[in-house]
C-alpha positions as CSV (number, residue, x, y, z in Angstrom):
1,M,-20.0,33.1,-8.2
2,G,-19.6,32.9,-12.0
3,F,-20.6,29.3,-12.2
4,A,-22.8,27.8,-15.0
5,G,-24.6,24.5,-15.1
6,A,-27.6,22.7,-13.8
7,A,-29.3,23.6,-10.5
8,V,-28.3,21.9,-7.4
9,V,-30.5,20.1,-4.8
10,G,-30.9,22.8,-2.1
11,V,-33.3,21.2,0.4
12,P,-33.4,17.8,2.1
13,L,-35.4,15.2,0.1
14,V,-38.3,13.2,1.6
15,A,-36.9,9.7,1.9
16,T,-39.9,7.4,1.6
17,P,-41.5,8.8,-1.6
18,L,-38.0,9.1,-3.1
19,L,-37.2,5.5,-2.5
20,A,-40.5,4.4,-4.1
21,R,-40.0,6.6,-7.1
22,A,-36.4,5.5,-7.5
23,R,-37.2,1.8,-7.6
24,A,-40.0,2.4,-10.0
25,E,-37.8,4.4,-12.4
26,G,-34.7,2.2,-12.2
27,G,-32.7,4.5,-10.1
28,L,-30.9,3.4,-7.0
29,P,-31.7,5.1,-3.7
30,L,-28.6,6.6,-2.1
31,T,-28.2,7.7,1.5
32,V,-25.3,9.9,2.6
33,V,-24.5,9.9,6.3
34,N,-22.0,12.4,7.8
35,S,-20.3,10.8,10.8
36,T,-17.0,12.7,10.5
37,G,-17.3,14.0,14.0
38,R,-15.5,17.2,12.8
39,Y,-17.6,18.8,10.2
40,P,-21.3,19.8,10.0
41,N,-23.4,18.9,7.0
42,S,-23.3,22.6,5.9
43,S,-19.6,22.3,5.2
44,I,-19.9,19.2,3.0
45,H,-20.9,19.0,-0.7
46,M,-21.4,16.0,-3.0
47,Y,-20.7,15.7,-6.8
48,I,-21.6,12.9,-9.1
49,T,-20.0,12.1,-12.4
50,G,-19.9,9.2,-14.8
51,Y,-20.7,7.8,-18.3
52,H,-24.1,7.1,-19.7
53,P,-24.3,3.3,-20.1
54,V,-25.8,3.5,-23.6
55,T,-24.5,6.7,-25.3
56,R,-21.1,6.6,-23.5
57,E,-21.4,10.4,-23.0
58,M,-19.7,11.7,-19.9
59,G,-21.7,13.9,-17.7
60,Y,-23.0,14.6,-14.2
61,V,-25.9,14.3,-11.8
62,T,-27.4,17.3,-9.9
63,S,-31.0,16.2,-9.6
64,P,-32.1,12.8,-8.2
65,G,-31.9,10.1,-10.9
66,T,-31.2,12.5,-13.7
67,F,-28.1,12.3,-15.9
68,T,-26.9,15.5,-17.7
69,P,-24.4,15.1,-20.5
70,A,-21.4,17.5,-20.3
71,S,-21.5,20.4,-22.7
72,Y,-18.9,23.0,-23.5
73,A,-21.6,25.6,-22.8
74,D,-21.5,24.5,-19.1
75,N,-18.2,26.2,-18.5
76,G,-18.5,29.5,-16.6
77,A,-15.8,31.9,-15.5
78,D,-15.0,29.7,-12.5
79,G,-15.8,26.4,-14.2
80,L,-18.8,24.2,-13.7
81,D,-20.8,24.0,-10.4
82,I,-22.3,20.6,-9.9
83,A,-22.3,20.7,-6.1
84,I,-25.1,19.0,-4.2
85,P,-25.3,20.2,-0.6
86,L,-26.1,17.7,2.1
87,A,-29.4,18.0,4.1
88,G,-29.4,20.6,6.8
89,E,-29.1,17.9,9.4
90,G,-29.3,14.1,9.6
91,A,-28.9,11.8,6.6
92,T,-29.2,13.0,3.0
93,S,-31.3,11.1,0.5
94,F,-30.7,11.0,-3.2
95,V,-31.1,8.8,-6.3
96,L,-28.3,7.5,-8.5
97,P,-29.1,6.9,-12.2
98,M,-27.4,4.1,-14.0
99,L,-23.8,5.1,-14.8
100,D,-20.6,3.4,-15.9
101,G,-17.4,4.6,-14.4
102,G,-19.3,6.7,-11.8
103,R,-17.7,8.7,-9.1
104,V,-19.3,10.4,-6.1
105,Y,-17.0,13.1,-4.8
106,F,-17.2,14.8,-1.5
107,S,-15.6,18.1,-0.5
108,I,-15.3,19.7,3.0
109,D,-14.9,23.4,3.7
110,G,-14.6,24.3,0.1
111,R,-16.2,23.5,-3.3
112,L,-14.7,21.5,-6.1
113,R,-14.3,23.2,-9.5
114,F,-15.0,21.0,-12.6
115,S,-14.6,22.1,-16.2
116,V,-15.6,20.7,-19.6
117,V,-12.7,20.0,-22.0
118,D,-12.3,18.3,-25.4
119,G,-12.0,14.5,-25.0
120,G,-11.2,13.4,-28.5
121,G,-14.0,15.3,-30.1
122,R,-16.5,14.8,-27.3
123,P,-17.1,16.9,-24.2
124,M,-15.4,15.5,-21.1
125,L,-15.3,16.6,-17.5
126,Q,-11.9,17.7,-16.2
127,E,-12.0,16.1,-12.7
128,P,-9.9,17.0,-9.7
129,A,-6.3,15.6,-9.5
130,G,-5.1,15.3,-5.9
131,A,-1.3,15.3,-6.8
132,V,-1.3,18.2,-9.2
133,E,-0.4,21.5,-7.5
134,S,-1.8,23.6,-10.4
135,D,-5.2,21.9,-10.1
136,P,-7.7,24.5,-8.8
137,N,-8.9,22.0,-6.2
138,F,-5.4,21.2,-4.8
139,G,-6.0,23.1,-1.6
140,V,-9.5,21.6,-0.9
141,L,-10.2,18.6,1.3
142,W,-11.9,16.1,-0.9
143,D,-12.2,12.4,-1.8
144,F,-14.3,10.1,-3.9
145,W,-16.2,6.8,-4.1
146,E,-16.4,4.7,-7.3
147,F,-19.3,2.7,-8.8
148,T,-20.8,1.2,-11.9
149,Y,-24.6,0.8,-11.8
150,N,-26.2,-1.0,-14.8
151,P,-28.7,-3.7,-15.5
152,N,-26.1,-6.3,-14.3
153,G,-26.2,-4.8,-10.8
154,M,-24.2,-2.4,-8.6
155,H,-20.5,-2.6,-8.4
156,C,-18.7,-0.2,-6.0
157,N,-15.6,0.4,-4.0
158,T,-14.0,2.8,-1.6
159,T,-10.9,3.4,-3.6
160,M,-7.6,4.6,-2.3
161,V,-5.7,3.7,-5.5
162,D,-4.9,7.4,-6.2
163,M,-5.1,9.0,-2.8
164,F,-6.6,8.9,0.6
165,S,-8.2,11.8,2.3
166,I,-11.8,11.4,3.6
167,P,-12.6,8.0,5.3
168,I,-15.6,6.5,3.5
169,S,-17.6,3.3,4.2
170,T,-20.3,1.7,2.1
171,R,-23.3,-0.5,2.8
172,L,-25.0,-2.1,-0.2
173,V,-28.4,-3.9,0.2
174,G,-30.0,-6.1,-2.5
175,A,-29.9,-9.8,-2.9
176,G,-27.6,-9.7,0.1
177,E,-26.1,-7.1,2.4
178,H,-22.5,-6.0,1.8
179,T,-20.2,-3.6,3.6
180,A,-16.8,-2.2,2.7
181,G,-14.4,0.6,3.6
182,K,-14.7,1.0,7.4
183,L,-11.4,2.0,9.1
184,T,-10.3,1.1,12.6
185,D,-11.2,3.8,15.1
186,G,-9.0,6.7,14.6
187,G,-7.8,5.2,11.4
188,R,-7.5,8.4,9.4
189,D,-5.2,10.1,11.9
190,A,-3.2,6.9,12.3
191,I,-2.7,6.6,8.5
192,F,-1.3,10.1,8.2
193,A,1.0,9.6,11.2
194,E,2.4,6.3,10.0
195,V,3.0,7.5,6.5
196,A,4.8,10.5,8.0
197,R,7.1,8.1,9.9
198,Q,7.8,5.8,6.9
199,P,11.2,6.8,5.3
200,G,10.8,8.0,1.8
201,Y,7.0,8.2,2.0
202,E,6.6,11.3,4.2
203,R,6.4,13.7,1.2
204,L,3.3,11.9,-0.1
205,I,1.4,13.9,2.5
206,I,-0.2,17.0,0.9
207,G,-0.8,20.1,2.9
208,D,-1.6,20.0,6.6
209,G,-3.4,16.6,6.5
210,L,-5.3,17.2,3.3
211,R,-4.5,13.9,1.6
212,V,-1.9,11.2,1.1
213,I,-1.2,10.5,-2.6
214,A,-0.2,7.1,-3.9
215,P,3.5,6.6,-4.7
216,G,3.0,6.4,-8.4
217,H,1.4,9.8,-8.4
218,G,4.1,10.9,-6.0
219,I,6.7,10.0,-8.7
220,V,5.0,12.2,-11.3
221,A,4.8,15.0,-8.7
222,G,8.5,14.8,-7.9
223,R,7.6,13.7,-4.3
224,F,8.8,10.0,-4.5
225,S,11.8,8.1,-5.8
226,P,11.3,6.8,-9.4
227,T,13.8,4.0,-8.7
228,Y,12.4,2.8,-5.4
229,F,11.5,-0.7,-6.5
230,D,14.4,-1.1,-9.0
231,G,16.6,-3.3,-6.7
232,Y,13.7,-5.6,-5.8
233,I,12.7,-5.8,-9.5
234,A,16.3,-6.7,-10.5
235,E,16.4,-9.4,-7.7
236,M,13.2,-11.0,-8.9
237,W,14.3,-10.9,-12.6
238,N,17.6,-12.6,-11.7
239,R,15.8,-15.1,-9.5
240,Y,13.6,-16.3,-12.4
241,R,16.4,-16.5,-14.9
242,G,17.2,-19.8,-13.3
243,A,13.9,-20.9,-11.8
244,D,10.3,-21.2,-13.0
245,L,7.5,-18.8,-11.9
246,R,4.1,-20.4,-12.0
247,V,0.9,-18.3,-12.1
248,S,-2.6,-19.8,-11.9
249,N,-6.0,-18.2,-12.7
250,E,-9.4,-19.2,-14.0
251,F,-7.9,-19.8,-17.4
252,G,-5.4,-22.3,-16.2
253,G,-1.8,-22.5,-15.0
254,F,1.1,-20.8,-16.8
255,T,4.9,-21.0,-16.3
256,G,7.3,-18.2,-16.9
257,R,11.1,-17.7,-16.9
258,V,13.3,-14.8,-17.8
259,Q,15.1,-15.5,-21.1
260,D,18.3,-14.2,-22.7
261,D,16.4,-11.2,-24.2
262,G,15.8,-10.0,-20.6
263,R,12.0,-10.6,-20.8
264,M,9.9,-12.9,-18.8
265,H,8.3,-15.4,-21.2
266,F,5.2,-17.4,-20.3
267,D,3.9,-20.5,-22.0
268,G,0.2,-21.0,-22.9
269,G,0.1,-18.1,-25.4
270,I,0.6,-15.5,-22.7
271,G,3.7,-14.0,-24.3
272,A,6.5,-12.0,-22.7
273,F,6.7,-9.2,-20.2
274,D,9.4,-6.6,-20.3
275,R,11.3,-5.9,-17.1
276,P,9.0,-3.4,-15.3
277,S,10.0,0.0,-13.9
278,T,9.1,1.2,-10.5
279,M,6.3,3.3,-12.0
280,D,5.0,0.2,-13.8
281,V,4.8,-1.6,-10.4
282,F,3.0,1.2,-8.5
283,M,0.6,2.1,-11.3
284,C,0.2,-1.5,-12.6
285,N,0.6,-0.3,-16.1
286,G,3.4,-0.3,-18.7
287,T,4.4,-3.9,-19.2
288,F,1.4,-4.9,-17.0
289,S,-1.1,-3.3,-19.4
290,R,-3.0,-6.2,-20.9
291,P,-6.6,-7.1,-21.9
292,N,-8.7,-8.7,-19.2
293,D,-7.9,-12.2,-20.5
294,A,-5.5,-15.0,-19.4
295,G,-2.5,-12.7,-20.1
296,G,-4.1,-9.9,-18.2
297,K,-4.7,-12.1,-15.2
298,V,-1.0,-13.1,-15.3
299,A,-0.1,-9.4,-15.5
300,A,-2.3,-8.6,-12.5
301,A,-0.8,-11.4,-10.4
302,L,2.8,-10.2,-11.2
303,A,2.0,-6.6,-10.4
304,A,0.3,-7.6,-7.1
305,G,3.3,-9.8,-6.3
306,F,5.6,-6.8,-6.7
307,N,3.5,-4.4,-4.8
308,R,3.1,-6.9,-1.9
309,S,6.8,-8.0,-2.2
310,V,5.9,-11.7,-2.4
311,L,7.1,-12.4,-5.9
312,D,10.0,-14.4,-4.5
313,R,7.4,-17.2,-4.0
314,P,7.4,-19.4,-7.1
315,Y,3.6,-19.9,-7.1
316,Q,1.4,-16.8,-7.7
317,P,-0.8,-15.3,-6.7
318,V,0.0,-15.6,-3.0
319,D,-3.1,-15.7,-0.9
320,D,-1.3,-15.7,2.5
321,R,-2.1,-12.2,3.7
322,A,0.3,-12.4,6.6
323,A,3.2,-12.6,4.0
324,F,2.2,-9.4,2.3
325,Y,4.4,-6.3,2.7
326,Q,7.1,-8.0,4.9
327,H,10.1,-7.0,2.7
328,P,11.6,-3.5,3.5
329,V,11.1,-2.6,-0.1
330,T,7.3,-2.8,-0.5
331,N,4.3,-0.6,-1.2
332,H,4.1,0.8,2.3
333,Y,1.3,3.1,1.3
334,S,-0.9,0.1,0.6
335,R,0.4,-1.7,3.7
336,I,-0.5,1.2,6.0
337,L,-4.0,1.5,4.5
338,H,-4.6,-2.2,4.9
339,N,-3.4,-2.1,8.5
340,H,-5.9,0.5,9.4
341,S,-8.9,-1.1,7.6
342,A,-11.4,-2.8,10.0
343,N,-11.5,-5.9,7.9
344,G,-8.0,-5.6,6.2
345,R,-9.4,-4.9,2.8
346,V,-8.8,-1.7,0.8
347,Y,-7.9,-0.7,-2.7
348,G,-4.3,0.4,-2.1
349,F,-3.1,-0.2,-5.7
350,P,-4.9,-1.0,-9.0
351,Y,-4.7,-4.8,-8.7
352,D,-5.3,-5.0,-5.0
353,D,-8.4,-7.1,-5.8
354,I,-6.1,-10.1,-6.5
355,V,-7.1,-12.8,-4.0
356,G,-10.0,-10.6,-2.8
357,D,-7.9,-8.1,-0.7
358,A,-9.8,-5.0,-2.0
359,S,-12.7,-3.0,-0.6
360,Y,-14.9,-4.0,-3.6
361,I,-18.6,-5.1,-3.2
362,Q,-21.3,-5.9,-5.7
363,D,-24.9,-7.1,-5.9
364,P,-26.9,-8.2,-8.9
365,A,-30.2,-6.8,-7.6
366,P,-29.4,-3.7,-5.6
367,R,-32.2,-1.9,-3.6
368,E,-30.3,0.8,-1.8
369,V,-26.8,2.0,-1.0
370,T,-25.5,4.0,1.9
371,I,-22.2,6.1,1.9
372,T,-20.9,7.1,5.3
373,L,-18.2,9.7,5.8
374,T,-16.7,8.0,8.9
375,P,-15.0,9.6,11.9
376,F,-11.6,11.2,11.4
377,A,-10.4,10.4,14.9
378,G,-10.6,7.3,18.1
379,G,-9.8,1.1,18.2
380,E,-8.6,-1.9,17.0
381,A,-8.6,-4.0,13.8
382,S,-10.8,-7.1,13.7
383,Y,-8.2,-9.0,11.7
384,P,-4.5,-9.9,12.0
385,I,-2.5,-6.8,10.9
386,A,0.4,-7.5,8.5
387,Q,3.5,-5.5,9.5
388,P,7.2,-5.6,9.1
389,P,9.0,-7.7,11.8
390,P,8.3,-6.4,15.3
391,V,10.3,-3.7,16.9
392,A,9.1,-4.1,20.5
393,Q,11.9,-3.2,22.9
394,A,13.7,-2.1,19.8
395,T,15.6,0.9,18.5
396,V,15.1,1.5,14.8
397,A,18.5,2.3,13.4
398,A,19.4,5.4,11.5
399,G,21.7,3.3,9.4
400,A,19.2,0.5,8.7
401,V,18.9,-0.6,5.1
402,V,15.5,0.5,3.7
403,G,14.8,0.5,0.0
404,Q,17.4,-2.1,-1.1
405,V,18.1,-5.8,-0.5
406,R,20.9,-7.0,1.7
407,L,23.1,-9.6,0.0
408,A,24.3,-12.3,2.4
409,D,27.8,-12.6,0.9
410,Q,28.5,-8.9,1.4
411,E,29.5,-7.2,4.6
412,I,26.4,-6.1,6.6
413,P,27.3,-3.3,9.0
414,A,26.3,-4.4,12.4
415,A,25.2,-0.9,13.4
416,G,22.7,-0.9,10.6
417,F,20.4,-3.3,12.4
418,D,16.7,-2.8,11.8
419,S,15.8,-3.6,15.4
420,G,17.5,-4.7,18.5
421,Y,17.4,-5.2,22.2
422,G,19.9,-4.1,24.9
423,V,22.7,-2.9,22.5
424,R,24.1,0.5,21.6
425,R,26.1,2.1,18.8
426,E,29.4,3.9,19.1
427,S,32.0,5.4,16.7
428,C,34.3,2.7,15.4
429,S,38.1,3.0,15.0
430,E,37.7,1.5,11.5
431,G,35.2,4.2,10.5
432,G,31.5,4.4,10.8
433,E,29.9,2.8,13.8
434,N,29.8,-0.6,15.6
435,V,27.4,-2.3,17.9
436,C,28.6,-2.1,21.5
437,A,27.6,-3.0,25.1
438,V,26.6,-6.5,24.1
439,A,25.6,-8.7,27.0
440,N,23.7,-11.9,27.7
441,G,20.2,-11.9,26.2
442,D,20.8,-9.0,23.8
443,W,20.0,-9.3,20.1
444,V,20.0,-7.4,16.8
445,A,18.0,-8.1,13.6
446,Y,18.6,-7.4,9.9
447,R,15.6,-7.7,7.6
448,G,15.6,-9.2,4.1
449,V,19.0,-10.9,3.8
450,E,19.2,-12.7,0.5
451,F,21.2,-15.9,0.5
452,G,20.4,-17.0,-3.1
453,D,19.6,-20.4,-4.5
454,Q,22.9,-22.1,-3.5
455,P,23.2,-23.0,0.2
456,M,25.5,-20.9,2.4
457,T,27.1,-22.8,5.2
458,Q,29.4,-20.2,6.9
459,F,29.0,-17.0,8.8
460,I,31.7,-14.5,9.6
461,V,31.7,-11.8,12.1
462,R,34.2,-9.0,12.9
463,V,34.3,-8.5,16.6
464,A,36.3,-6.9,19.4
465,C,36.3,-7.6,23.1
466,G,38.1,-5.8,26.0
467,A,36.6,-7.8,28.8
468,E,38.6,-9.3,31.5
469,L,40.1,-12.7,31.1
470,G,37.6,-15.5,31.7
471,L,34.6,-13.6,30.4
472,S,33.3,-15.0,27.1
473,G,30.1,-15.6,25.3
474,L,28.5,-16.8,22.1
475,V,27.3,-15.1,18.9
476,Q,24.4,-17.1,17.5
477,V,22.7,-16.9,14.2
478,R,18.9,-17.4,14.0
479,L,16.5,-17.0,11.1
480,D,13.2,-15.0,11.1
481,S,12.9,-14.7,14.9
482,E,15.1,-14.1,17.9
483,T,13.5,-17.2,19.5
484,S,14.0,-19.7,16.6
485,P,16.6,-22.4,17.1
486,P,20.2,-21.2,16.3
487,I,21.6,-22.5,13.0
488,G,25.2,-21.7,14.1
489,S,27.3,-20.1,16.8
490,I,30.8,-18.7,17.4
491,A,32.5,-18.5,20.8
492,V,34.3,-15.2,21.5
493,A,36.6,-14.0,24.3
494,S,39.0,-11.1,24.7
495,T,40.7,-9.8,21.6
496,G,42.8,-7.4,23.6
497,G,40.7,-4.3,23.5
498,W,37.2,-2.9,22.7
499,Q,38.4,-1.5,19.4
500,R,40.9,-4.3,18.6
501,W,39.1,-6.1,15.8
502,L,39.3,-9.7,14.8
503,T,37.4,-11.6,12.0
504,I,36.1,-14.9,13.2
505,P,34.4,-17.6,10.9
506,G,31.9,-20.2,12.0
507,N,29.9,-23.0,10.5
508,M,26.1,-23.0,10.2
509,S,23.3,-25.1,8.8
510,P,22.8,-24.6,5.0
511,V,20.6,-21.6,4.2
512,T,19.0,-20.5,0.9
513,G,16.4,-17.8,0.0
514,R,15.6,-14.6,1.9
515,H,15.4,-14.4,5.6
516,D,15.4,-11.9,8.5
517,V,18.7,-12.6,10.3
518,F,19.0,-12.3,14.0
519,L,22.3,-12.3,15.9
520,T,21.6,-13.3,19.5
521,F,24.2,-13.1,22.3
522,A,24.5,-15.6,25.2
523,S,26.9,-15.6,28.1
524,G,27.0,-17.3,31.5
525,Q,27.8,-13.9,33.1
526,P,25.9,-10.6,33.1
527,Q,28.7,-8.3,32.1
528,E,29.1,-6.8,28.6
529,Y,31.5,-8.9,26.6
530,L,31.4,-7.9,22.9
531,N,31.5,-5.3,20.2
532,V,30.5,-6.2,16.6
533,R,31.7,-4.4,13.5
534,W,30.0,-6.4,10.6
535,L,28.7,-9.8,9.6
536,R,28.5,-11.7,6.3
537,F,27.9,-15.2,5.0
538,A,29.7,-17.6,2.7
539,R,29.4,-20.9,0.9
């Protein structure tokens, strides 16, 4: 094969003596269970890397409990082979030595190739990169699990910050028992299918179901828009030019506001944050790169607020999970992963541990850990799933606004509704399309309409009606649900034709902030009575 390096474990290990020896020598017993339902043990290999907690050398583990520092001499013609095969059948037993920044990789139907490179004068392992097409492992099905195991205990997570490929769950036993990472039944297939349906995210899928890469890595790879969050970022920056943003953490409470220099300044010695880029948001770096102190905690809360699209709330961090990812411009990659986690917790972006939403577990006195490669396919979540507004009985519009914010004082094309019931679209005499075939009980919805800080008290619609004389109805405005009380209504009747347009204003209760806007239609007769061209709001 042309590989160099330490020998691999080639036979199943005897569990009971191994556990006893591991505990005596300070290692942590590891059990790997293959429950993929698609792949036999013989097609799966494990790889363990990390940093020695004392010398800070980077290296690998191929024998139970034994750390080997990386050496330039390890490189062979095809790289470095550190593969550990699973047992011939059943569970595989192993021992983890103490490591900082450890990773346990798994590959299926192919081996991973590592190499030793110069890391600032010290040998470092070049590890796989799931978004880089030139990486020799690009075409291999692989994923990894992260841990730090030291005298303070075991700290581990089933990370999806960089990518998602192989579903992995963890059970850690010590002073307590902890679990993380389990997906809903059929979660893997469902994640790939939902990412493929999400506009702008479909190119994050690599190969024929190999992996989904995170949006930040998608930007680097030219697979995702580098300006995706720019509109939402601008909106938040403008919001906090005239209002305070308050962030609380274990160090205290801090108040920030965007100043004339275009930066968000916080009191309490936190300093200022530059306006972030889309890449800063997804990767939680750039302006959010801070030490793990009070300023770092503020940065983490801001980054989490952007990724979850809840930064419009003036008190951060937001701990209402049902509010996460409701804006059309949001980290849908993370949203989809959370939706298919059995307990709702995953690491979908670097600061996803804010308010405990990540798949992170720890124990100060660990005794054993089990990693399970869970089924790829087959259930239901055990927690309330956070999703964009429902589209039951709805048609998702080709012209819907996704990736930008709707401003209430600008014309919102009626045919660009995000969801609706009973209506259709047709070509409009004024260009584009209009909503048609409106009858009693129908509705259309527009997500994320921004009304601003000053109340708006009028709504205006452009309508046409060719119904017979005596047939009329109402256009009603409701906020956030088609069943909420109307805040205003306009009576409409014949305008002289189905494409003879008339602009009609109406009054409504004062509205500020951002809302999903529903137009509902009511008539005392069952016939179709209205076409709608556009709507907008005014003060």
